[in-house]
C-alpha angles and dihedrals in degrees: 000000000000089000092052091050091053091049094052091048090054092050091051092049090049092050093050090049092050092052091052092052092048091058092057096052129081109262117242110235117208114207120220112267115252114222095216101051118002114216116204119190113202126192115257111251112212091208096061116031120206111248122196109210120212122238111267122201109218112248093215090067106045122193111258124208109224115246111241117238115255116262133189097251112178118235117262113269113271094014095111118078138205132177145232116212107205124193138159140202105258099027125222096071119148106249129208122187114194088342095308119117111240103177134257122323131301096054137149120220124199117216137173114258090222099042130104105315095209114089130181112210119190131180131187131183129169112260093023136089115258112265128207141158140173115235116199114203142047129243119249122250106303092357123135122210113202119212123180124187122205104211121215119221110253122248096261100162143151136178139254121213112201126192130170137190109250095030125218094069123143111251126199128199113207088340090288117074116059133197142146124261130284092047141143118218107209131198092023111168116249111264141063119323136180120235118196124187123196130184126165111252094023136086117262117258119214127175143153122241131190117223122205128193113279094356129114113223118210126226117182117178126190104199121217124216115261117275129173112288136206141196141237127218111206127190132166143194109256097027126220096069118148112251123217117182112191087349092301117119111241106169138274133306131305095047142138115218116197139184093056115154119238112272141051122336135175127230129194125189121200129186131160113256092024135083118256114265122213136180143155121231138181126236121210124199113273094358139106122231116211124216127181114183126198108209120213120220119250111225093200110033118188101190143040127226122231119192114194133191129171136198107250100025123221096073122146111241126212126184115195087343095307119119112242104174143273127301114249137219115247096005134050130252102246131204106196097181104051108162113232113255140060118324138176119230123202128183122191130182132165110258093020135088117255116259120213133175141157125224145160125240129198126210115261094021128118118219124194116197123187112184128189115208120213116227120236115253117279100009117195102196139046139197145229121225114202126194128172141183110250099031125224097063118149111251121214121186113193088345092305116120109236106172142277130314129290089053141145118208110203138191096039121160112241113268144076122322135183116225120197126184123200128188130164111254093021136087117258113261124213136182141158121242130194115216119208125189112264094010139093121227113219121220123181119182130191106200119217118221116241115253116233110251115256108244116238113253114260111237114249115228112246146147114316119185092201091055090050091052092049091047093050091047091053092049091050092052092051091049093053091048094053092041092059 
């Protein structure tokens, strides 16, 4: 009983102490419970903190970006390219495309297929006229447009002033152009030319002259009275060597050169792959001197030889834009010092279309070119080509002196013509020729040497009855005179 009373007293004391402590603490307020989303606030335990974990994407299932569907997207403007292939004849011309230097032909220029379609193309090469054109249009994607320019030799010319003593002689330039001394040949292409002067009663005068751009070359000839002339027959082994008599080109071996004045002359033979051959020879009146040259091989040749003929002859020849001479009838025009490499050849002749080609020559080689020119449509004149053996004969067409064989007379009105050839020591040769528009009549004459006249027999003194009678009569008269 006593124990129970003590226990109850302790419980009461504990209850009163608990109430006193409760009054000193902050009351815990419990919010009303929302029916949608209950919020429970729990006291923070210091022993176990609350940790909020981040969202982690599992590595075994990576996030994939969806691949877009293919679409027909057009290329960006200017991204597609085409090309222009630019070339020239001859090649090696400085090329400008829309004012920008691109190099020497041949060149390839890349352009945009959608860019400006107008293009200025310009080409320049030394010795040729400037060339330019405007091309309207662009190549397609990956397409190449070829453009080739044929360059025209530039007008690099000089003049030749020719005088003679006596004056009034007929002068020939390259066996084509004729005039009367004194005379100035203008607009003569730069290069080496042949001037021939003829005056009846005087020896012919022939020389070579070099023409430079913008310069007037001088030729002054003192003509010598005619004396008897002779000829020289020249052959060589091997044949086909170029023949220069007194430094003037006459043709190729074998050849007979006539109308040479009496005296000493020099001859030079030139052939690719062989050493030059030179010799002096004498010409006697009315005779032919014979020369046979044995050419020695050249172990280290520096040049090639190019022999050129044309049909018809009389065409002006340009190599790399430089004038080289005129094609001949019966024998080729020969260049004995052709530099190895690639060259451009151009032939021009009035009434015919220009001929152009490019080729490569090798030192020590001989090249023979035979070119046929095409006449221009509807020609109105023709020509006569005259060749003779021996060469150097005076050629008269309808009694008008036109030059020396071999010779081509151009710009003749269609019809009949009389051709006469004259050469000292040979009989005159005559033939008729028919000239047709656009064609060249060919004449080949073999001259016949004149035969020496047979001297009349000298009477031999003998017995004459008349002389005996006259003598006896004279004696009788004298006898009667002295008898008286």
